N, C-alpha and C positions, 0 to 999 in steps of 0.2 A: 464160730465154733474153733475156728483156727487164729492163732496169735503170732505174729512176727516180730520179732524183738530184736534191733539191733545194738551193737558195742563196738566199740573199739576207735570211735571218731575222737578227735582231736587236732593240737595244732603243732604243727610239725616244719621244720626249715624245708626253701627250697631243694631240692636232690635226696630227702630224706625218703623213708618207707613208715608206711600205715599197714595195719591190717583190720579189715572189718569183718566182723562176722556177724549173721543173722541165724537164729532159732526159731524154727516153726515149734508152735506148741497148740493143744488142742486134741478135738478128738475128729479125726479122717483117717479115710484107706488109705492114700499115698498123696504125693505132692508130685506135679509133671514138672515144668519149666519153673528154673529160678533166676532171679536175675538183680539186678543192682541199677538202679537209676541213680541220676543226681539234679538236682536245680540247684544254679545258682542264682546270685540276685540278680533280679531284672530280666532274666532267661528263662524258656521253656522247659519243663523237664525233660530230658533226655536219656535215653539208654545207654549205660556205659558198658554192661556186660550181661551176658545171659548163658545160663548152661541147662540143656536139657536133661530128661530121665536118662538117656543112652550117655552122657558127658560131651556129646558134642556143643563146643560153645563160639560165643558172638561178642566182638567187641567191637565198639566203637573206632574211630579210624584214629581218633583224637588218643588214645589210650595205648596201642597196640604196641607190644612189644616192653612196657610196663607195667600190666597191670595182669594180675591171674586171678580168675574167678575158678574155684573148686567146690563140690560139694560132698557130703558125707550124709549118705543116705539110711545109713542106720541111727544115724544121730538125727536124723532132718536138719541139717545146718546148711548153711553156705557161706564161703568166706570170699573174699575180696583181697587181694595181696596187691598193694600200690607201692611202687618202686619207683625211684626218678621221679617223686612228686614234684608239681610247679605252681607258682601261684593262681593259673587257667582251673586248677582242678579244685581251687576252694569252691565247695558248695555241701548243700544236704544232702546226703546220701541216703538213699532208701533202697529197702530191701522189699522184693516183691516176689510173689511166688503164685501157683495155679495150683490149689490142692482141692482134692474130692473129698468132703465130707463123709461122714458114714452114709451109705447109701441114697446118694444122691448126686448130682450133675456138679461138674468142677466149678470152682470160682477162684476171681482172683482175688489176692489180700497184700494189702501194703504193710508195712510198717511203720513207724512213727516218724523215722529218720534221725541220722546221725550227724554232726557238722563237723566236717573236715576243712581245715582251714594251714593251708600253706605259705609262710611268708617268706618275704624273698632273701 
């Protein structure tokens, strides 16, 4: 009942910036935590940034000071602003959310992913 759709990925030069957005749609009461994960070729998927319902944030050490996560609760969207991008940031970025479908327990949801490629 909940769908997550990412947008904003693409090709950027090192030192550049991108903004990823994720919109949640469907029927649900609320969205609890929202996050961005990424998976680079040959590596496991890792947490990049997370934002709770109260606005508290968590970042991977590798992106602290460069990435900023935010959310718009009214629009059910989460955004990841990525600055000072490095080639090692190249990965497929996935939106993640814990949402509560109508009259049901919370469930985790994943977006389809969006490719971010950072060239030297």
